[in-house]
N, C-alpha and C positions, 0 to 999 in steps of 0.2 A: 344473522347467518353466519354459519363458519365457512373457514376460507375453504376454497377448493383446492389449496397447496399449501404444502407446509414445509419449512426449509429446516432441518435439524443441523447446529452448528457443533464440532466436535474439534476442538483446539488440541491437537497433538503435537506441541513444538518439535520442530518448526514448523510443522506443517498444520495447515487449516483443512478439515474436511466436510462438506456440506452435503448432507443428504436430501434431496429435492424429491419430495412425493406429493403426487396429486395430479391435476391436471392443468398442463401449461397451454395459455392460450395469450391473445394480446391484453387481456385485463390482469391476469395473474403475474404477467412478466414485472410489472413494477415492485410487487413484493420481492421478488427474486433478484431483480436488480439491487434494492435497497440492502438487502441480504448480503450480496457478494460485496458490493461496494463498503461496507461495514467490515466486511472480512479482510479486503486489503487495506484498511487503515491501520490493522495490527500486523502488518508488513511479513506476513508468513514467507517460508521460502518457496512454498508452492501452494496453490489452492486447488484441492481436489473434489472436484463435483460428482457425487454419486447418483446414478440417472437411474437406478434398478428400479425405483417405485414411480418413474415419471411415465406418464401418458400425454401426448402430445395432440393436442385437438387443431392446433393451428400451427403448422410449421414455421410460419414466419417469426412465431413466438422465440423460436430457437436462437434467433439473431441476439437476444441477451447474453447468453454465454459469449457469441463473439465480441458485443461490446466489453462485457468484462475482462476478457482475453487481452483487448487493445489497450484497455486501462492499465492492467497489469503488466503488459508490454513495457510501457512508458515508464510506470512507477508502480510497484517497487520492483520492477524489472524482474519477474517471476513468471513462471508458466502457469496457465489454468488448464487443468487435464480433465478430461470428463471420461467418467468410468462406467463400466457395466450397465450401456443402455440395452434396454430391451429392443427386440429384432426391429420392430416398427420404427422406434425412434433413432436407430441406429441409421436406418434407410433414409428417414428425413433429414439426418445430418449431414450425408452424402451427397443430398440432392439439393441443400440449401448452400446457396452460394457464400455466404457469410461464414459459415461454418465448416467449410471442406479443409480448411488449413489446420482446423483445432485438432491437438492431440487427443486420442481416444484408445483407452486403454480397457480391457477386459476385467482386469483384476485391481481391484483399488487398494487392496492389503500392498500389492507389489508395487503400486505406484507412489503410496506412501513410504514404503521403504526405500526406493530410489530416489526421493525427494530429500529424505532424511540424510542420507550417506552423502548428498552434497551441499549441506547446509553451509551458509555463508557465515564466515568470523562476522561479530558485532559486538557493539557496546551499547549497553542500555543504562538510562539512569531515569529516576523521578526526582523532578524538581518543583520547588514550591516557587509561586510568582513574586519573589520577595528581590531585594536591590542585590543579593550577592549570586542570582542565579547566573547573570551574563558571565561573572568570574568564572563561576562552577563549569558551565558550557566550555570555556576557553581551557579550562583544566582536561575535561574531557577529550576535546579535540588534540591536545597534545599527547595525553595518554596513548589515544587510538593510533595516531600517525606514528608513534613510537614505537609500539607494539607490532604494527604492520610494516614497519621501514619506509616510512613515507616523510622523510623528513622536510621534504621541501614545500609539502603540503600544511604544515604545521600552521604558518602564515594566514593562507586564504580560508584554510576550513575553521581556524580559531575565529576568525572575521565573519563568516557566513554564519556559522552556528550561533554566534553572540548576538546576531541581528534577529534570527530568527527565535530566539529564546526571549530576547529584549521585546518584540513583538507581541509575543504572549504576555508578557508582565503588563506591558503599557495598554493594550487593549481588550484582550479577553480576561486577564486577572485571576485565572482557574491552574490548578495544578498541571504541570505539563509530564509527557513522557518523551525522552531525547533518545534518539537512535543513531548510532553511525553503524553503517554495514558496508564491508568490502566485498564487492562483486566485481572485479577486474571486468573491463578496463577502468571500472569507475568507483569512486567512493561514494556512498550515498549516505545523505544527512537528511532526519525528519524530525520535527517536533509536532506532537499529537497535543491539543487542548480540548476543553471541553465547551467551545464556543463555536458555534456554525456559522458564523459571520465570514463572508467571504473576503480574502486578503488581497489587496490591489497594490502596485507600487506607488510609493510616495516620494517626493523629494526628501533629499537627507535631512535628517534633524542635528541638533547640536545636544542632544543628551549626553550625560557622560557616560553611561553603560550603554551599550548599543547606540542606537537611534541614527545610525548611517544611513537607515533606509532600505527598503527593498530594492532599490535601483541598484545599489552596492552588490546585493545577492546576484541579481541579473549579469552585473558585468563579471562577477568572478567566478560564475559556473557555467557549466555545460547546457544546462537547463534547470528551470524550477518551475513549479506547480502549487496546486493545493488541491485535497481530494476531502470532501463533506458528506459525512454520513450521519444523518440524525443530529445529534447534538454533538458530534465528534469532527474534530478539523484537524487534517494534517498537512502541515507546509512541509513540502521537501525540496531538496537541492542535490543535483549531482555533478561532483568536479571528476576531472580525469585523473587516473592513478597512476599515471606512467605507462 
């Protein structure tokens, strides 16, 4: 049986646009939630949701957008913007308590343009799960801190990023995407791999490379966490950037 809802994802770096079409109810929210979560793992500067083709059959289902916005606010600390809702959908949004604070714009093109104009500086690299990955992570940390004039962060950022990368090498064993993003007042670190296994703090280890444990990550960062979508997982951490 064909799905009653479709989500077309258009990555327009640094912004991601999702066009949701069809009937939204408590059954189809799961599909929408999965797509939005996966989009956030790519760390766009904004997640624009085009609602022009959406028909809401159960207003309670609109809370899926509020849930995505809460996740995006925690990490990667970007806005979720709803665009071009039909008249009835717009009314439901204003009447649904969880959605009243969500930004809604009528012009998706304008929302995309504004998000692009405020794109955050970032450093990205693809690393293989090999012994030298932790060393490369420390080099990336030093390069980013030098570029953004954050000399006091070189040490803690190098330690945290090395641990996140080392965790992928030891446990996931997949290629990984490393991203450092400056969104004042914080520096955001993220390592995405191809393993959906949840990450939990563990006691520090004695590995030569990394191995200090995610307990160290917790001690050195403002906060950290993980986001899983399908077979993709991102472990992220945020440090104060002055």
